[in-house]
N, C-alpha and C positions, 0 to 999 in steps of 0.2 A: 458274285459280289463279295461274299464273305471270304472265299478263297483268296480273291485279290487282295481285299483289306488285309487280311492275314499275312500274305505273302509281302506286302509293302512294309507291314508293321512288324516284321520277325524280329528284328535287332531289339525293338521297343519292347516287345512281349517277352523276349529271353530276359532282358535287363529287369523287366517286372517280376519275373519267375524268381530270379537270384535275390531281388530285393526282398522278396516275401519269405524266402528261403534265410536270410540274413536275420529278418525279424524274428523269425521261428527259433533260430540258434541263440539269439540275444535272449528270448524269452526263458529259454530253457536254461541258459548260464544264470539268469536272475533267479531262477526256482532254486538252483544250487546254492544261491546265496543266503536264501532264507532261513531263518533261525529254527522254523519247525522241526527240522531234521536234527538240529543240534539239540534244542529242547527235548525232544523225544528221547536222543542218547543221553543226555544228563539226566534226565528222568529215570532211565533205565541204571546208569551208574549210581545215583543216589541211593537207589534202592538197594542196591549191592552194598552201599557204605552204611546207610541207615538199617542196619541188621538188627535182627533180634538179639544177638550178642552186645551190640552198641546199647540198646534200650536196657539191658539188663544191667550193663555197667550203669547206665544213667540212674536207674533207680536203686541200685546198688550205692552210689555216690550220694542220692537224695538221703537214704537210710544213714549212711555214714555221717552226713552233716546235720542229722536230726530232723530232718524234712520228710521223713518217710509217710507221715501222715496226709501230706499233700499228694494227692492222686492227679498225675498228669501225665499226658501221652504227647508223641512227637507225631504231627500229622501233615502230610505233603499238602500245600496249599495251592500249588501249580508249578508249572514251569513257562517262563515267557523269555524271550531272547537269549535262550542257551543257559538261562540261570534257574535253578529249581530252587524253590522257597518251602521252608519248612516253619511250622509253627508249634509252639508248645500250647497244648489246650488243657483245661481240666477236663479229668476223666469223669465219666457219668454226671454230667453237669446238666443241670437243666435248663441253662440259658448259653447263649452263644457269644455272650459278652467276652471281649478280650480279657485275657488274663492280666493285663495291666489294672483293668477297672475292678478285678475282685481281690488279688493278692496285695499284701502291704509290700512297701518297698524293700522290707527286709526279706520278705519270703521270696520276691522277684530275684534279688541279689543271690539268693541259696541256691535257687533253680538255675541261675544262669552258670554260677560256680560249679555245680553239679554236672552240667551240661558239658562244661569245658574240662573239667577234670575226667569225666566219662570219654571224650574225645581224645585228650592226650594220653591218658594212662592205657590205651588200648593200642598204643603204637611201641614199636620196640626199641626207638631212641630212649636215651636216658639225659635229655637235655634238662638243663636247670629251670626251675621255676622261679618267676619274678613276680611278686603282688605287690600291689600299692595299696595297701589299707584294705585288706580282702574283708573286714569285719565292718565297714562302713555302713550304717543304718541296720546293723543286725542286732537282736536283743541277746541279752545275757546268754540265754540256753544255745541259741546258734552260734554265738562268738566262741563259746567253750568247746562246741563240736567243730568248728571250722579250726580251731587250734589243734585240737587231737588230731584231725585228718592232716594239717600241715606237717605235724610231727611224725605221723605215719609216713608221710611222702618223703620226708627228710631221710629216711632209712635208706632209701635207695637213689635218690636224687637230691642235688642241691636245691635249696629253697631260699629264696632271698625274700625278705617281707620290710617292706617300708610302713611304718606306722606312726601316728602321733597320739596314739590312745595308750596311755599309762596303763589300764586295764589288761589290754592285750599283752602288752609286755611282761606284766606282772604274772599273769596265767601262764603265757609260756615259759616264762623263765622257772616258775615253779614245778611246772610239769616235766620240763626238757630237764633240769638238774637231776631228777630221780632216773634218767636214762643216763647211762654212762657214753652211749656213742652219739649223744648229740651235742653239738658244740654251737653256743650261741655268742656271735661276736657283738658288742657294743661298740659304737663309736666313743671316743673319749669326749667328743664336743657337746655341749649342753643345746638346751632348747633355743630355738633361734639363731645359732651361729652356724656358719659355714661349715660343712665337713667334707 
């Protein structure tokens, strides 16, 4: 009876076998589109980018910007959807509180500036830098160190800075005039005028 039923249902059985194979193929294709593999590869790639050399540049920039006393580290927090996330954390901290809850706005800005400079100064291109009020929320010490760093950068890259702070303009003007190779261009228009 079983043989007879199988014989009479042969076409349906073959059709069902093909349907199950198609489902298996579709499941395999779906697995290929999952981001787990991409995330794993991105994680490996980020470890080759966030190298000891980058971390040394980052710490060097912190020091040049007068923030060497702030001990921070770059830590991978995970990879999801093909995107690897890193976070700057305080080194040797007894709390896991976010850095935003511990550091002042000026300290956060100086750390961000150091991370940016560590990234771009490690590349061979010498594209210009454009800063829009890089000293916003910085105290006088950080402001002066940032100006010194911008002047250093201007020796081998064009540095364009937009600012509304007269203290910044005064300090950069004083420091740059002592260096012959630095040229500061000031627009002839005054405060509040379109230039």
